[in-house]
N, C-alpha and C positions, 0 to 999 in steps of 0.2 A: 475865556478864562485866561488870566495873566500868567505868564511863566513863573512868576514869583508867588503865586497863590498855592497854598497847600492843596493837594489833590488826594482822593481816596487811594489807599495803597493798592487796591485791585487794578488801578489804571497805570501803575508804575511799569516802566520798561524792564523786563528781565533780560539777563544775558548781555547787558550793555555796559557793565561796570557799576560804579558807585552812584548812589543817589543820596539825598539828605532825607532821613526818615524821622518821623515824630513818634517817640516811645512814651505813651501816656503813663506807664507804670514807673518810669524814671523821671517823668515830667521834663523831658529834654529832647533835643534833636541830636542825631548821630549820623555819621556817614555809614551807609550800609550797602550791602549787595545781596543779590539773590543767590542762594546755594541750591543748585539744581539737584544735587545728590540727596540732600536732606529735605528738600522742598519747603524751604523757609528762608526768611530774611535774616542775615547775620550782620552784626556790627563790624566796623572796619578792621578789627584785629583778626577776623576770620575764625573765631572760636564759636562753634555751634552751642557750647555750653551757655554762652551769653543769651541764647534764645529763651532760657528759663526766665529771664527778666522781661519777657513779653515780646511781642511782635509790633512793628510800627503800624500805626493806623492810617497815616498820611505820609506823603512824600512830596518833594520838589527837586528839580535839578540842582546840582552843585553850582555855585556861582563861578563865573569865569575868574581866572587869576589875573593879577596885574600885568600890564603890558610894559 
């Protein structure tokens, strides 16, 4: 599997920072991270209320920044 392919969210690394998540209810991807206290994925602003907009179904690593 290519690093740039979407992978099932169950395979995403938790506790390692941000990943790019696909949110089907929003029909878009967002930077997200695992919230160990609420046991769910949250979008980059860290607001668990956003989880009401659904959970990501797929993920991929964030791209590297420019050098």
